[in-house]
Structure formats: structure tokens, C-alpha cells
PyMOL CGO cylinders between C-alpha atoms (Angstrom):
from pymol import cmd
from pymol.cgo import CYLINDER

trace = [
    CYLINDER, -14.29, 28.38, -1.10, -13.71, 30.89, 1.83, 0.3, 1, 1, 1, 1, 1, 1,
    CYLINDER, -13.71, 30.89, 1.83, -13.04, 28.55, 4.59, 0.3, 1, 1, 1, 1, 1, 1,
    CYLINDER, -13.04, 28.55, 4.59, -10.14, 27.13, 2.32, 0.3, 1, 1, 1, 1, 1, 1,
    CYLINDER, -10.14, 27.13, 2.32, -8.56, 30.64, 1.48, 0.3, 1, 1, 1, 1, 1, 1,
    CYLINDER, -8.56, 30.64, 1.48, -9.08, 31.65, 5.29, 0.3, 1, 1, 1, 1, 1, 1,
    CYLINDER, -9.08, 31.65, 5.29, -6.89, 28.16, 6.52, 0.3, 1, 1, 1, 1, 1, 1,
    CYLINDER, -6.89, 28.16, 6.52, -4.34, 28.89, 3.60, 0.3, 1, 1, 1, 1, 1, 1,
    CYLINDER, -4.34, 28.89, 3.60, -4.31, 32.77, 5.19, 0.3, 1, 1, 1, 1, 1, 1,
    CYLINDER, -4.31, 32.77, 5.19, -3.74, 31.44, 8.84, 0.3, 1, 1, 1, 1, 1, 1,
    CYLINDER, -3.74, 31.44, 8.84, -1.51, 28.56, 8.46, 0.3, 1, 1, 1, 1, 1, 1,
    CYLINDER, -1.51, 28.56, 8.46, 0.11, 28.61, 5.17, 0.3, 1, 1, 1, 1, 1, 1,
    CYLINDER, 0.11, 28.61, 5.17, 3.53, 29.68, 4.61, 0.3, 1, 1, 1, 1, 1, 1,
    CYLINDER, 3.53, 29.68, 4.61, 5.31, 31.44, 1.81, 0.3, 1, 1, 1, 1, 1, 1,
    CYLINDER, 5.31, 31.44, 1.81, 8.66, 30.44, 0.64, 0.3, 1, 1, 1, 1, 1, 1,
    CYLINDER, 8.66, 30.44, 0.64, 11.24, 31.46, -1.99, 0.3, 1, 1, 1, 1, 1, 1,
    CYLINDER, 11.24, 31.46, -1.99, 10.56, 29.83, -5.20, 0.3, 1, 1, 1, 1, 1, 1,
    CYLINDER, 10.56, 29.83, -5.20, 6.81, 30.58, -5.35, 0.3, 1, 1, 1, 1, 1, 1,
    CYLINDER, 6.81, 30.58, -5.35, 6.33, 27.51, -2.94, 0.3, 1, 1, 1, 1, 1, 1,
    CYLINDER, 6.33, 27.51, -2.94, 3.33, 27.53, -0.41, 0.3, 1, 1, 1, 1, 1, 1,
    CYLINDER, 3.33, 27.53, -0.41, 3.59, 25.70, 2.65, 0.3, 1, 1, 1, 1, 1, 1,
    CYLINDER, 3.59, 25.70, 2.65, 0.27, 23.83, 3.73, 0.3, 1, 1, 1, 1, 1, 1,
    CYLINDER, 0.27, 23.83, 3.73, 1.56, 21.06, 5.34, 0.3, 1, 1, 1, 1, 1, 1,
    CYLINDER, 1.56, 21.06, 5.34, 0.51, 21.73, 8.89, 0.3, 1, 1, 1, 1, 1, 1,
    CYLINDER, 0.51, 21.73, 8.89, -3.23, 20.88, 7.40, 0.3, 1, 1, 1, 1, 1, 1,
    CYLINDER, -3.23, 20.88, 7.40, -2.95, 19.72, 3.98, 0.3, 1, 1, 1, 1, 1, 1,
    CYLINDER, -2.95, 19.72, 3.98, -0.34, 17.54, 2.85, 0.3, 1, 1, 1, 1, 1, 1,
    CYLINDER, -0.34, 17.54, 2.85, 1.67, 16.22, 6.07, 0.3, 1, 1, 1, 1, 1, 1,
    CYLINDER, 1.67, 16.22, 6.07, -0.69, 16.68, 8.66, 0.3, 1, 1, 1, 1, 1, 1,
    CYLINDER, -0.69, 16.68, 8.66, -4.29, 16.08, 7.49, 0.3, 1, 1, 1, 1, 1, 1,
    CYLINDER, -4.29, 16.08, 7.49, -7.38, 18.19, 8.92, 0.3, 1, 1, 1, 1, 1, 1,
    CYLINDER, -7.38, 18.19, 8.92, -9.85, 15.78, 8.23, 0.3, 1, 1, 1, 1, 1, 1,
    CYLINDER, -9.85, 15.78, 8.23, -12.89, 17.64, 8.92, 0.3, 1, 1, 1, 1, 1, 1,
    CYLINDER, -12.89, 17.64, 8.92, -11.50, 20.26, 6.55, 0.3, 1, 1, 1, 1, 1, 1,
    CYLINDER, -11.50, 20.26, 6.55, -10.84, 17.30, 4.09, 0.3, 1, 1, 1, 1, 1, 1,
    CYLINDER, -10.84, 17.30, 4.09, -14.63, 16.72, 4.62, 0.3, 1, 1, 1, 1, 1, 1,
    CYLINDER, -14.63, 16.72, 4.62, -16.06, 19.95, 3.66, 0.3, 1, 1, 1, 1, 1, 1,
    CYLINDER, -16.06, 19.95, 3.66, -13.59, 19.75, 0.57, 0.3, 1, 1, 1, 1, 1, 1,
    CYLINDER, -13.59, 19.75, 0.57, -14.88, 16.44, -0.68, 0.3, 1, 1, 1, 1, 1, 1,
    CYLINDER, -14.88, 16.44, -0.68, -18.71, 17.77, -0.10, 0.3, 1, 1, 1, 1, 1, 1,
    CYLINDER, -18.71, 17.77, -0.10, -17.45, 20.88, -2.38, 0.3, 1, 1, 1, 1, 1, 1,
    CYLINDER, -17.45, 20.88, -2.38, -16.17, 18.66, -5.01, 0.3, 1, 1, 1, 1, 1, 1,
    CYLINDER, -16.17, 18.66, -5.01, -18.80, 16.32, -5.19, 0.3, 1, 1, 1, 1, 1, 1,
    CYLINDER, -18.80, 16.32, -5.19, -21.46, 19.56, -5.27, 0.3, 1, 1, 1, 1, 1, 1,
    CYLINDER, -21.46, 19.56, -5.27, -19.02, 20.92, -8.35, 0.3, 1, 1, 1, 1, 1, 1,
    CYLINDER, -19.02, 20.92, -8.35, -19.20, 17.33, -10.19, 0.3, 1, 1, 1, 1, 1, 1,
    CYLINDER, -19.20, 17.33, -10.19, -22.61, 16.44, -9.37, 0.3, 1, 1, 1, 1, 1, 1,
    CYLINDER, -22.61, 16.44, -9.37, -23.91, 16.54, -12.84, 0.3, 1, 1, 1, 1, 1, 1,
    CYLINDER, -23.91, 16.54, -12.84, -20.77, 14.41, -13.90, 0.3, 1, 1, 1, 1, 1, 1,
    CYLINDER, -20.77, 14.41, -13.90, -21.17, 10.52, -13.89, 0.3, 1, 1, 1, 1, 1, 1,
    CYLINDER, -21.17, 10.52, -13.89, -18.14, 9.82, -12.09, 0.3, 1, 1, 1, 1, 1, 1,
    CYLINDER, -18.14, 9.82, -12.09, -17.41, 6.05, -11.10, 0.3, 1, 1, 1, 1, 1, 1,
    CYLINDER, -17.41, 6.05, -11.10, -13.58, 6.11, -9.97, 0.3, 1, 1, 1, 1, 1, 1,
    CYLINDER, -13.58, 6.11, -9.97, -11.39, 9.00, -8.59, 0.3, 1, 1, 1, 1, 1, 1,
    CYLINDER, -11.39, 9.00, -8.59, -7.75, 9.10, -9.87, 0.3, 1, 1, 1, 1, 1, 1,
    CYLINDER, -7.75, 9.10, -9.87, -4.88, 10.58, -7.92, 0.3, 1, 1, 1, 1, 1, 1,
    CYLINDER, -4.88, 10.58, -7.92, -1.12, 10.31, -7.56, 0.3, 1, 1, 1, 1, 1, 1,
    CYLINDER, -1.12, 10.31, -7.56, 0.82, 9.52, -4.35, 0.3, 1, 1, 1, 1, 1, 1,
    CYLINDER, 0.82, 9.52, -4.35, 1.21, 10.85, -1.96, 0.3, 1, 1, 1, 1, 1, 1,
    CYLINDER, 1.21, 10.85, -1.96, -0.03, 14.35, -1.38, 0.3, 1, 1, 1, 1, 1, 1,
    CYLINDER, -0.03, 14.35, -1.38, -3.43, 13.56, -2.97, 0.3, 1, 1, 1, 1, 1, 1,
    CYLINDER, -3.43, 13.56, -2.97, -4.44, 10.49, -1.45, 0.3, 1, 1, 1, 1, 1, 1,
    CYLINDER, -4.44, 10.49, -1.45, -6.03, 11.87, 1.49, 0.3, 1, 1, 1, 1, 1, 1,
    CYLINDER, -6.03, 11.87, 1.49, -8.33, 14.20, -0.16, 0.3, 1, 1, 1, 1, 1, 1,
    CYLINDER, -8.33, 14.20, -0.16, -8.97, 11.84, -2.94, 0.3, 1, 1, 1, 1, 1, 1,
    CYLINDER, -8.97, 11.84, -2.94, -10.52, 9.17, -0.41, 0.3, 1, 1, 1, 1, 1, 1,
    CYLINDER, -10.52, 9.17, -0.41, -12.36, 11.53, 1.56, 0.3, 1, 1, 1, 1, 1, 1,
    CYLINDER, -12.36, 11.53, 1.56, -14.03, 13.05, -1.64, 0.3, 1, 1, 1, 1, 1, 1,
    CYLINDER, -14.03, 13.05, -1.64, -14.69, 9.39, -3.08, 0.3, 1, 1, 1, 1, 1, 1,
    CYLINDER, -14.69, 9.39, -3.08, -16.73, 8.91, 0.24, 0.3, 1, 1, 1, 1, 1, 1,
    CYLINDER, -16.73, 8.91, 0.24, -18.88, 11.84, -1.02, 0.3, 1, 1, 1, 1, 1, 1,
    CYLINDER, -18.88, 11.84, -1.02, -19.11, 10.24, -4.44, 0.3, 1, 1, 1, 1, 1, 1,
    CYLINDER, -19.11, 10.24, -4.44, -19.53, 6.70, -3.00, 0.3, 1, 1, 1, 1, 1, 1,
    CYLINDER, -19.53, 6.70, -3.00, -16.61, 5.33, -5.78, 0.3, 1, 1, 1, 1, 1, 1,
    CYLINDER, -16.61, 5.33, -5.78, -13.19, 3.87, -5.41, 0.3, 1, 1, 1, 1, 1, 1,
    CYLINDER, -13.19, 3.87, -5.41, -10.00, 5.71, -5.40, 0.3, 1, 1, 1, 1, 1, 1,
    CYLINDER, -10.00, 5.71, -5.40, -7.12, 4.63, -7.67, 0.3, 1, 1, 1, 1, 1, 1,
    CYLINDER, -7.12, 4.63, -7.67, -3.82, 6.49, -6.89, 0.3, 1, 1, 1, 1, 1, 1,
    CYLINDER, -3.82, 6.49, -6.89, -0.93, 6.18, -9.44, 0.3, 1, 1, 1, 1, 1, 1,
    CYLINDER, -0.93, 6.18, -9.44, 2.69, 5.11, -7.86, 0.3, 1, 1, 1, 1, 1, 1,
    CYLINDER, 2.69, 5.11, -7.86, 5.69, 6.75, -8.37, 0.3, 1, 1, 1, 1, 1, 1,
    CYLINDER, 5.69, 6.75, -8.37, 7.43, 3.42, -8.31, 0.3, 1, 1, 1, 1, 1, 1,
    CYLINDER, 7.43, 3.42, -8.31, 7.09, -0.07, -9.15, 0.3, 1, 1, 1, 1, 1, 1,
    CYLINDER, 7.09, -0.07, -9.15, 6.93, -2.62, -6.45, 0.3, 1, 1, 1, 1, 1, 1,
    CYLINDER, 6.93, -2.62, -6.45, 7.42, -6.32, -5.56, 0.3, 1, 1, 1, 1, 1, 1,
    CYLINDER, 7.42, -6.32, -5.56, 3.26, -6.46, -5.01, 0.3, 1, 1, 1, 1, 1, 1,
    CYLINDER, 3.26, -6.46, -5.01, 2.61, -4.94, -8.09, 0.3, 1, 1, 1, 1, 1, 1,
    CYLINDER, 2.61, -4.94, -8.09, 1.68, -7.67, -10.80, 0.3, 1, 1, 1, 1, 1, 1,
    CYLINDER, 1.68, -7.67, -10.80, 0.09, -7.51, -14.22, 0.3, 1, 1, 1, 1, 1, 1,
    CYLINDER, 0.09, -7.51, -14.22, 0.12, -5.23, -17.15, 0.3, 1, 1, 1, 1, 1, 1,
    CYLINDER, 0.12, -5.23, -17.15, 0.61, -1.33, -16.19, 0.3, 1, 1, 1, 1, 1, 1,
    CYLINDER, 0.61, -1.33, -16.19, -0.32, 1.89, -17.79, 0.3, 1, 1, 1, 1, 1, 1,
    CYLINDER, -0.32, 1.89, -17.79, 2.77, 4.04, -17.62, 0.3, 1, 1, 1, 1, 1, 1,
    CYLINDER, 2.77, 4.04, -17.62, 3.75, 7.55, -18.30, 0.3, 1, 1, 1, 1, 1, 1,
    CYLINDER, 3.75, 7.55, -18.30, 6.28, 10.08, -16.90, 0.3, 1, 1, 1, 1, 1, 1,
    CYLINDER, 6.28, 10.08, -16.90, 5.67, 13.16, -14.75, 0.3, 1, 1, 1, 1, 1, 1,
    CYLINDER, 5.67, 13.16, -14.75, 7.81, 15.90, -13.41, 0.3, 1, 1, 1, 1, 1, 1,
    CYLINDER, 7.81, 15.90, -13.41, 7.41, 17.33, -10.33, 0.3, 1, 1, 1, 1, 1, 1,
    CYLINDER, 7.41, 17.33, -10.33, 7.36, 21.14, -9.44, 0.3, 1, 1, 1, 1, 1, 1,
    CYLINDER, 7.36, 21.14, -9.44, 7.79, 20.75, -5.77, 0.3, 1, 1, 1, 1, 1, 1,
    CYLINDER, 7.79, 20.75, -5.77, 10.56, 17.95, -6.12, 0.3, 1, 1, 1, 1, 1, 1,
    CYLINDER, 10.56, 17.95, -6.12, 12.47, 19.11, -9.34, 0.3, 1, 1, 1, 1, 1, 1,
    CYLINDER, 12.47, 19.11, -9.34, 12.50, 15.47, -10.62, 0.3, 1, 1, 1, 1, 1, 1,
    CYLINDER, 12.50, 15.47, -10.62, 10.90, 13.15, -13.25, 0.3, 1, 1, 1, 1, 1, 1,
    CYLINDER, 10.90, 13.15, -13.25, 8.64, 10.31, -11.83, 0.3, 1, 1, 1, 1, 1, 1,
    CYLINDER, 8.64, 10.31, -11.83, 7.95, 7.13, -14.11, 0.3, 1, 1, 1, 1, 1, 1,
    CYLINDER, 7.95, 7.13, -14.11, 4.30, 6.64, -12.65, 0.3, 1, 1, 1, 1, 1, 1,
    CYLINDER, 4.30, 6.64, -12.65, 2.02, 3.42, -13.01, 0.3, 1, 1, 1, 1, 1, 1,
    CYLINDER, 2.02, 3.42, -13.01, -1.56, 2.32, -12.56, 0.3, 1, 1, 1, 1, 1, 1,
    CYLINDER, -1.56, 2.32, -12.56, -2.24, -1.53, -12.87, 0.3, 1, 1, 1, 1, 1, 1,
    CYLINDER, -2.24, -1.53, -12.87, -4.69, -1.98, -15.94, 0.3, 1, 1, 1, 1, 1, 1,
    CYLINDER, -4.69, -1.98, -15.94, -7.15, -3.94, -13.90, 0.3, 1, 1, 1, 1, 1, 1,
    CYLINDER, -7.15, -3.94, -13.90, -8.00, -0.77, -12.21, 0.3, 1, 1, 1, 1, 1, 1,
    CYLINDER, -8.00, -0.77, -12.21, -8.83, 1.52, -14.88, 0.3, 1, 1, 1, 1, 1, 1,
    CYLINDER, -8.83, 1.52, -14.88, -10.67, 0.58, -18.06, 0.3, 1, 1, 1, 1, 1, 1,
    CYLINDER, -10.67, 0.58, -18.06, -12.93, 2.03, -20.67, 0.3, 1, 1, 1, 1, 1, 1,
    CYLINDER, -12.93, 2.03, -20.67, -15.93, 1.68, -18.66, 0.3, 1, 1, 1, 1, 1, 1,
    CYLINDER, -15.93, 1.68, -18.66, -14.65, 4.19, -16.22, 0.3, 1, 1, 1, 1, 1, 1,
    CYLINDER, -14.65, 4.19, -16.22, -15.72, 7.98, -16.11, 0.3, 1, 1, 1, 1, 1, 1,
    CYLINDER, -15.72, 7.98, -16.11, -12.49, 9.44, -13.94, 0.3, 1, 1, 1, 1, 1, 1,
    CYLINDER, -12.49, 9.44, -13.94, -12.79, 12.44, -11.75, 0.3, 1, 1, 1, 1, 1, 1,
    CYLINDER, -12.79, 12.44, -11.75, -8.92, 13.58, -10.75, 0.3, 1, 1, 1, 1, 1, 1,
    CYLINDER, -8.92, 13.58, -10.75, -8.51, 14.80, -7.80, 0.3, 1, 1, 1, 1, 1, 1,
    CYLINDER, -8.51, 14.80, -7.80, -5.34, 16.12, -6.59, 0.3, 1, 1, 1, 1, 1, 1,
    CYLINDER, -5.34, 16.12, -6.59, -3.63, 18.79, -3.74, 0.3, 1, 1, 1, 1, 1, 1,
    CYLINDER, -3.63, 18.79, -3.74, -2.04, 21.30, -5.93, 0.3, 1, 1, 1, 1, 1, 1,
    CYLINDER, -2.04, 21.30, -5.93, -2.03, 22.28, -9.55, 0.3, 1, 1, 1, 1, 1, 1,
    CYLINDER, -2.03, 22.28, -9.55, 1.13, 24.39, -10.76, 0.3, 1, 1, 1, 1, 1, 1,
    CYLINDER, 1.13, 24.39, -10.76, 2.48, 23.64, -14.18, 0.3, 1, 1, 1, 1, 1, 1,
    CYLINDER, 2.48, 23.64, -14.18, 0.03, 20.87, -14.62, 0.3, 1, 1, 1, 1, 1, 1,
    CYLINDER, 0.03, 20.87, -14.62, 2.84, 18.02, -15.13, 0.3, 1, 1, 1, 1, 1, 1,
    CYLINDER, 2.84, 18.02, -15.13, 1.10, 15.44, -12.69, 0.3, 1, 1, 1, 1, 1, 1,
    CYLINDER, 1.10, 15.44, -12.69, -2.69, 16.44, -13.98, 0.3, 1, 1, 1, 1, 1, 1,
    CYLINDER, -2.69, 16.44, -13.98, -1.44, 15.64, -17.71, 0.3, 1, 1, 1, 1, 1, 1,
    CYLINDER, -1.44, 15.64, -17.71, 0.36, 12.61, -16.74, 0.3, 1, 1, 1, 1, 1, 1,
    CYLINDER, 0.36, 12.61, -16.74, -2.80, 11.24, -15.21, 0.3, 1, 1, 1, 1, 1, 1,
    CYLINDER, -2.80, 11.24, -15.21, -5.02, 11.90, -18.12, 0.3, 1, 1, 1, 1, 1, 1,
    CYLINDER, -5.02, 11.90, -18.12, -2.35, 10.22, -20.31, 0.3, 1, 1, 1, 1, 1, 1,
    CYLINDER, -2.35, 10.22, -20.31, -3.10, 7.27, -17.96, 0.3, 1, 1, 1, 1, 1, 1,
    CYLINDER, -3.10, 7.27, -17.96, -6.82, 7.76, -18.57, 0.3, 1, 1, 1, 1, 1, 1,
    CYLINDER, -6.82, 7.76, -18.57, -6.47, 8.13, -21.96, 0.3, 1, 1, 1, 1, 1, 1,
    CYLINDER, -6.47, 8.13, -21.96, -4.30, 4.72, -22.19, 0.3, 1, 1, 1, 1, 1, 1,
    CYLINDER, -4.30, 4.72, -22.19, -7.20, 3.16, -20.68, 0.3, 1, 1, 1, 1, 1, 1,
    CYLINDER, -7.20, 3.16, -20.68, -9.70, 4.15, -23.04, 0.3, 1, 1, 1, 1, 1, 1,
    CYLINDER, -9.70, 4.15, -23.04, -11.58, 5.83, -19.86, 0.3, 1, 1, 1, 1, 1, 1,
    CYLINDER, -11.58, 5.83, -19.86, -13.36, 9.28, -20.02, 0.3, 1, 1, 1, 1, 1, 1,
    CYLINDER, -13.36, 9.28, -20.02, -11.97, 12.14, -18.00, 0.3, 1, 1, 1, 1, 1, 1,
    CYLINDER, -11.97, 12.14, -18.00, -14.88, 13.72, -16.29, 0.3, 1, 1, 1, 1, 1, 1,
    CYLINDER, -14.88, 13.72, -16.29, -12.88, 16.92, -14.65, 0.3, 1, 1, 1, 1, 1, 1,
    CYLINDER, -12.88, 16.92, -14.65, -10.10, 17.80, -12.35, 0.3, 1, 1, 1, 1, 1, 1,
    CYLINDER, -10.10, 17.80, -12.35, -10.67, 18.91, -8.82, 0.3, 1, 1, 1, 1, 1, 1,
    CYLINDER, -10.67, 18.91, -8.82, -7.69, 20.84, -7.04, 0.3, 1, 1, 1, 1, 1, 1,
    CYLINDER, -7.69, 20.84, -7.04, -7.65, 21.97, -3.64, 0.3, 1, 1, 1, 1, 1, 1,
    CYLINDER, -7.65, 21.97, -3.64, -5.11, 24.96, -4.38, 0.3, 1, 1, 1, 1, 1, 1,
    CYLINDER, -5.11, 24.96, -4.38, -4.26, 26.03, -8.09, 0.3, 1, 1, 1, 1, 1, 1,
    CYLINDER, -4.26, 26.03, -8.09, -1.36, 28.39, -8.42, 0.3, 1, 1, 1, 1, 1, 1,
    CYLINDER, -1.36, 28.39, -8.42, -3.07, 30.96, -10.73, 0.3, 1, 1, 1, 1, 1, 1,
    CYLINDER, -3.07, 30.96, -10.73, -0.02, 32.82, -11.77, 0.3, 1, 1, 1, 1, 1, 1,
    CYLINDER, -0.02, 32.82, -11.77, 1.62, 29.61, -13.03, 0.3, 1, 1, 1, 1, 1, 1,
    CYLINDER, 1.62, 29.61, -13.03, 0.31, 27.86, -16.81, 0.3, 1, 1, 1, 1, 1, 1,
    CYLINDER, 0.31, 27.86, -16.81, -1.28, 24.48, -15.44, 0.3, 1, 1, 1, 1, 1, 1,
    CYLINDER, -1.28, 24.48, -15.44, -4.62, 25.57, -15.14, 0.3, 1, 1, 1, 1, 1, 1,
    CYLINDER, -4.62, 25.57, -15.14, -4.81, 27.71, -18.06, 0.3, 1, 1, 1, 1, 1, 1,
    CYLINDER, -4.81, 27.71, -18.06, -3.20, 25.30, -20.44, 0.3, 1, 1, 1, 1, 1, 1,
    CYLINDER, -3.20, 25.30, -20.44, -5.86, 22.33, -19.00, 0.3, 1, 1, 1, 1, 1, 1,
    CYLINDER, -5.86, 22.33, -19.00, -8.89, 24.76, -19.59, 0.3, 1, 1, 1, 1, 1, 1,
    CYLINDER, -8.89, 24.76, -19.59, -7.78, 25.70, -23.17, 0.3, 1, 1, 1, 1, 1, 1,
    CYLINDER, -7.78, 25.70, -23.17, -7.77, 21.82, -24.02, 0.3, 1, 1, 1, 1, 1, 1,
    CYLINDER, -7.77, 21.82, -24.02, -11.15, 21.56, -22.85, 0.3, 1, 1, 1, 1, 1, 1,
    CYLINDER, -11.15, 21.56, -22.85, -10.72, 20.11, -19.59, 0.3, 1, 1, 1, 1, 1, 1,
    CYLINDER, -10.72, 20.11, -19.59, -12.96, 20.94, -16.98, 0.3, 1, 1, 1, 1, 1, 1,
    CYLINDER, -12.96, 20.94, -16.98, -10.97, 22.23, -13.87, 0.3, 1, 1, 1, 1, 1, 1,
    CYLINDER, -10.97, 22.23, -13.87, -12.76, 23.19, -10.59, 0.3, 1, 1, 1, 1, 1, 1,
    CYLINDER, -12.76, 23.19, -10.59, -9.88, 24.57, -8.03, 0.3, 1, 1, 1, 1, 1, 1,
    CYLINDER, -9.88, 24.57, -8.03, -11.40, 25.34, -4.77, 0.3, 1, 1, 1, 1, 1, 1,
    CYLINDER, -11.40, 25.34, -4.77, -8.52, 28.37, -4.11, 0.3, 1, 1, 1, 1, 1, 1,
    CYLINDER, -8.52, 28.37, -4.11, -6.50, 30.06, -6.71, 0.3, 1, 1, 1, 1, 1, 1,
    CYLINDER, -6.50, 30.06, -6.71, -3.78, 32.23, -5.96, 0.3, 1, 1, 1, 1, 1, 1,
    CYLINDER, -3.78, 32.23, -5.96, -2.95, 34.81, -8.43, 0.3, 1, 1, 1, 1, 1, 1,
    CYLINDER, -2.95, 34.81, -8.43, 0.14, 35.85, -6.45, 0.3, 1, 1, 1, 1, 1, 1,
    CYLINDER, 0.14, 35.85, -6.45, 2.19, 35.28, -3.31, 0.3, 1, 1, 1, 1, 1, 1,
    CYLINDER, 2.19, 35.28, -3.31, 4.92, 37.19, -1.74, 0.3, 1, 1, 1, 1, 1, 1,
    CYLINDER, 4.92, 37.19, -1.74, 7.61, 35.28, 0.32, 0.3, 1, 1, 1, 1, 1, 1,
    CYLINDER, 7.61, 35.28, 0.32, 9.07, 38.50, 1.62, 0.3, 1, 1, 1, 1, 1, 1,
    CYLINDER, 9.07, 38.50, 1.62, 5.90, 39.65, 3.26, 0.3, 1, 1, 1, 1, 1, 1,
    CYLINDER, 5.90, 39.65, 3.26, 3.99, 36.40, 3.28, 0.3, 1, 1, 1, 1, 1, 1,
    CYLINDER, 3.99, 36.40, 3.28, 0.96, 37.93, 1.45, 0.3, 1, 1, 1, 1, 1, 1,
    CYLINDER, 0.96, 37.93, 1.45, -1.22, 35.83, -0.52, 0.3, 1, 1, 1, 1, 1, 1,
    CYLINDER, -1.22, 35.83, -0.52, -3.84, 37.21, -3.39, 0.3, 1, 1, 1, 1, 1, 1,
    CYLINDER, -3.84, 37.21, -3.39, -6.46, 34.91, -4.08, 0.3, 1, 1, 1, 1, 1, 1,
    CYLINDER, -6.46, 34.91, -4.08, -8.53, 35.12, -7.63, 0.3, 1, 1, 1, 1, 1, 1,
    CYLINDER, -8.53, 35.12, -7.63, -12.19, 36.50, -7.38, 0.3, 1, 1, 1, 1, 1, 1,
]
cmd.load_cgo(trace, "trace")
């Protein structure tokens, strides 16, 4: 998606440790007009799938998942990283290691929001090593639901996550795939 690639080149900042900061438009301050275009593209890419629910993980995936859900006319469920006092009933749980935060989270979804009747599209902002997506797939499988695909805004193609998911037969559609980035020059190379 050229529009997204141009925005990443314009406003993205490459940091040491294979970190790409896109907080000015994607995962801190959110450009909702851009999100709408991304949501339209996810709808186009997954129009052949019987999606009735979108799943993401808090917090950075929620905005793009919500806007995408508007195009599908389906609800969004987000996996929580911490149990709170207002969560009740039975939960599906899994562990997810965050590439960005360098820590492992217990992630939960209430069983009442995910069932075997659901056809789930996973939406997230980044795909690096695939830990978050694999955790979300684990939650979907625990519910007996169907994984219809994974929509990613930015995939780090030089890391293993996307390749491993595709080798498992999971349909992954990434709107921008970065082949390489250099924190010294700021150069970002996208997969063609």
C-alpha cells in the first residue's frame, strides 16, 4: 500500500534494536483518516472470508481494529494484558512475549465474547516475531473458533513472524512489509 509506505518514510523513525517509531500516526497519536483507508484495504483483502468478529490485543491494535470493524460491520474483541475487577466469568488465557516491551504478558479474553461460531480476523499494528499473533491464534483455537486471516499494518519482513505464520498455512495480509531498515541512515526498504 503505497500511501502507507509514503507515510512511514515521511514520519517513521528508525531506532537502534530494529525499532520503528510510528507513534505520530499509528500507535500513540492516530491518524483516523489514514486508519479509514487501511480499514478499507483490509475489507478488500478479506472480502472473501466470512468474518463475523475482529480480534486484536491491547493497546496499539485497538484503534485500527475498530476502524476496520466498521468496514466489516462486526464487533471487535481485544485481548487484555491484565485481569481487572470488572472482568467476570470464564476466560481464555495465553502468554504473549512483546518484542517492543521485552516482557511476557498473560493475555485474556472472556469466553462469552469468543465461541466456536466465530470466524475471526486478527488485526494488529505490527508483526515482528509473531508472538502476539500466535497468542491470539491460541485464544481463537481454545474457543473452537475459525481463524479467517491476519491483517497487519506493518510487517518487519526481516524478522521471522510472517514467514512462520504463512508456513503454518495462516493467511497473512500486511499492508507494508519492511525488508530492511538502518538506524544510522534512517533508510527503510520495502518489499515489492
